N, C-alpha and C positions, 0 to 999 in steps of 0.2 A: 561547563560540566554537563549542562543539559544537552548540548550538541552531541557530546561524547555518548550519553545514554541512548540518544536516539539512533546514532550510527551503530551502536553496539547491537540493539535488537533488530535493526533492519538488516545488518549483515547476517545475523543468525538465520534469517528467514531465506537466504539465497535469493535475493530479490529478482524476481523476473515479472515485471508488471506491466500490465497494458494500460495505455492511456486511456482515462475515463471519458466517454462520450455523454452527450445529453440524453436523457431518458425519454423526453417528450417524443411521442410518435408510436409509442407501444400500442398494439392492438389490444382490445378488451378480450381477456380469457373468460372461459365460462365460469360463472360464479354460482355458489348454492343458492337456491330459491330464498329469497327474502333478504339476501345480503345487501346492505345499503352501501357498503364500501365501494370505492371506485379504484380501478387500476389506472395507472398513468396512460393517458392517450391524448390524441390531438385535441380533443374538445373539452379538456379540463386544464386548469391552470397549475397543477401540481408540479413541483421540482424538487429534486433531491440534490441539488447543487449546493446545499447548506450542510453544515455539521449537524447531525442528528444524534442524540445520545442513544447509546445502546445498539448502534447500527454499524456493522462491518460492511460498508457499502461496497467497497471493491470486491469483497469475497462474494456477495450476492450477485454483483454484475458479472463476474467470472463464470458463475455457474448458469448465467442466463436467466436469473429469477426476475420477476416483474414485481414492482412495488405496489402495494394496495393501500389507498388512502381513505380515511373515514370520511372526509369532506372535500369537495373540489378545491377549496382554497388552501388546504393543509400543505405544508411544506415537507413534513416528515411522515413517512408511511407508518401504518400500525402493524403491517405484516408483509411478507413476500409470499408470492406463489412460485414454486420451484418445479413444477411438474415437468417442464422441459428437460430437466436433468434427472429427477427422481424416476420418471417412467421411461427414460430413454434406454435403448438397446445397450446392454453392457459390453457387447462385442463390437462397439463403435466407440471412438473417443468424442469427447463433447467439449467445446469451448465457447463461452459467451453465446449460447443458444444454437450453436451450429454443430452438426454431426460430421465427423470426420473418419473416413474408412481406414482400417488398418494398412500401413504401408505408405499412407500419405504423410508428406512432410509439411509442416505449417511454414508457409511463405513470409508471413508477417504477424507476429504476435504483438507488435508495438514496443518490443523490448530488443535493443541490439544484441544482448547477450544469448538470445534464443536463437541458436544457430543449428540448423538441421534437426529440429525437434520432430520426431516421427512417431506416429501412432502404431503401437505394436500390440499384438495378441499374446497374453501370458497366462500361466496357470493361476486360477483364482486362489485366495487364501482359504485354509482349511474351514470347513463350516459354511463357506459361502456357496449358495445353491445355484451356481451357474458353471458351465463347461469351460468357458474361457473369459478372460476379462482384458479389455482394451485399455492401455495406459499409454502416456506420452513418455518418451525417452529422449533426453537431450545430452549431448556431449558436454562435458565439463570444460569451461573456458578459464584459463589461468590468466590472472592480470598481476604481473610480477610487481609493479609499481604500487599496487593497491594492497598487497599482502602485508605491507608494514603499516602500522597505525599512523594516523595524521595527527595524534595527540601524544603529549609527553606524559610522564608519570604522574603529573599533577592534574591531568585532564584538560591542559591547555593546548590550543592548536600550535602546531610547529610552524616555523616560518616558512618552511618550503613543503608543498603538498602536491599530490598528483593533479594534473590538469585535466578536468573532466569535461564531457560533452554529452548532452541529452541524446545524441544519435550515434555514439560510438560506446562500445562495450568497455573497452580498457583505456586507461590514460597512457600516452606514449612518451610524456615528458612531465617535469615538475614545474611549478611556478613558485615565486617567492615573493613574500610581502615587500621585501626590500626593493624589489624592482617595480614596484607599483608607482603610479604617479602621485606626487604629493601636491595637494591643492595649493600649498603655500608657496610653491615654486612658480605657479601661474599667476600670482597677485599682480595685476596690471598696475595697481597703485604704489607698489613698492618701489622706492627710490633706489636706483642702480649707481653704484660708483663708477668713476672712469675705469678703475682697475678691472671691475666686473665686466664692464662693456668690452674692454680689450680682450679678456679671457674668453668670453662668449664668441667674440668674432674669430679668435684663433681656433676655437673648436669648430665653429662652422666652416672655416676654411679647409679643414681636413675631411669634410663630409658630414652628412646628417647624422645626428645622434640616434642610437637605438630607440625605437618607440617605447614609451613607458606603458606598462600594463595599467588597466583601469582599477579602481578601488570601489567596493560596494559597502555602503554602511546601511545596516538594517535599522528598524524602528527601535530596537532595544540596544542600539549604539554598539553593535559589533562590527568590526571590519574584516572584510574579505578581499582577496585578490583575484583578478581576472581568471577564470577557469576553476576557481575553487568552489566545491560543493558546500552548500549549507541548508539548514532547515529553519522554518520560520516558528517562532514561539507560539503564535496564535493559530497557526495552520499546520499542524504536525503532520498531516498526510500529503504535503506537497514537498518536492525536493527541488532545490534552486541551485543555479549555477551563475556565479558572478560574471556578468558581462557588461560591456559599455552601455551607458544609458539607464543603468539601474538606479531607482530612487527609493528611499526608506518607505517601507509600507507596500512596496509592489509585490504581487503574488500571481501575476498572469505571465502568458507567453511574451517574449522568448525566454525569460529568465527562470520561470517556475512551471513545473508540470506536476500532475498528480503522481504519487509514488506508484510504482508498478509492482504488484506482487504476482507471483506465478503459483497461486495455492492450487488451482485445478491441474496445471501442467505438471507440477511437482508431487502432488499428493492425491491423485485421482484414486488410487487403491484404498487409501485410508478414508477417503470421503465416501466411497462406495460402502464401506464397512460400517458407516454410521459415525465415524469420528468427526469431531468438531474442531475449529482452530482455536489456539490459545494465544491471547495477546498480552504484551507486557504492560502492566500496570493499566492506565486509562487509554492506552492507544488502541485505536481501531483500524490502523493501517494495514500492516502485514503481520501475519501470525508468526510466532517464533517456535511453535510446536502444534501437535494435534493431540487431542484428548479422545480416547476411544472407550466405548461402553464396557462395563464390567458387570457380571452377574450379581455382584454384591452391592451395587450402587443403590443409594436410598435418596428419597426426595424429602426435602424440608418445606412444608406448606402450612399456611395459616387458614386454608380452606378445608372444611370437613370433606373427608375422602368420600362420603355418600354422594356428593355433588359431582356429577360427571363433567369433566372438562369439554368445552366447546371445541371441535376440530380446528376452527380458524383462529382460536385463542390459546393455543397450546404449542408446546415443542416436544417432539419425540427424540428420546435418546436411549437407544437399546430397546429394552422392554418397557422403559418408564415413559409416562406421559406427564409433562410438567405444565401447569397453567402458568399464564403471565405472572411474574414475581415469585414464582417457585424456584427454589434453589436445590442444587445437587449437594448432598452431604459431602464434605471433604473426605477424601480417602486417608487413612492412616499414613500411607506412604507418600502421599501427594497433598500435603496440607497447604502448600503454596499456591495451589490452583483452585479458584473458585468459579463455579459456573451458575448462571441464572438464565431463566427464559424471559427475555425482554421484548424481542421483536421476532415472532415466529416466522419460519418453522424450526430454526436451529437454535441451540443454546448459545449464549455468549459466555466465553471462559476467558479469565485473565490470571496472569501470574503476579502475585503481590511482590512489590519491589523490596520489601523488608525481609525476604526469605534467603 
């Protein structure tokens, strides 16, 4: 059932995700005088290759933001600097820190479903003080085999599912668990009767048997067939595909990759308008929606309002400035969405699962 939930909210996000590269090697941006924090660079040991609470890492990566650490040995950043996106020309498209001119087609986003995604100039939203706004437009890709659920009415995986590949957008065939190799059939210590031997020889005389598909058994004892997509219980931001050689607990290539969200490509306009991503429950992988500022928004804070928030320790949302741990009061019509300032500069919002 857990796999079903993950597949549900990932599909809602129209997943278009870029494979996440290592952060080490970022140059130092200009920091305010007296700031002791460190931006990830070649001369420090910081790494964000670990799961850090409150951080939608793939979203910050897509915006081209740079992580800032309090200490050189820290593994999780205290904030991000996103000047590359926030101060960029709105008449240019931007992706992972690079500027793309209108009319340009992205050659490689790291996602095979991003076909002919082109930067286009459009009219800005009402109230947005620019003449034109550049956004990405991508053709919709239909995958007929994947339009049907891989789960039955009880949330259990079906016996036959689409055969997936990390490098192909759509599945072209299905695979069935009944066609997978059974380890018991390969037990070399099993005694074979004379009849079994004759039957096997008869089969071999007519030609080789069809090659059996591989099986993958995960650490939580779930079984998948070669080509089947699955997610790891302890690493929900990775998508895996069963392939020969997989062993329980494996989470690296070629079996698993970081899930690929297309937040910037799909939602440039909303991001420019100050909207922030909304995640399902505790997930920090791909957003299922975007939450936009409203003039009636109110902030819930335990800090006296007379104490001015520090710029590097606050999140801006519309006209409101939230300190770390401040929350946005739930709206009467959107009580299922909760937002909090955890890792600036953007709010972290999630949709409660029991709504």
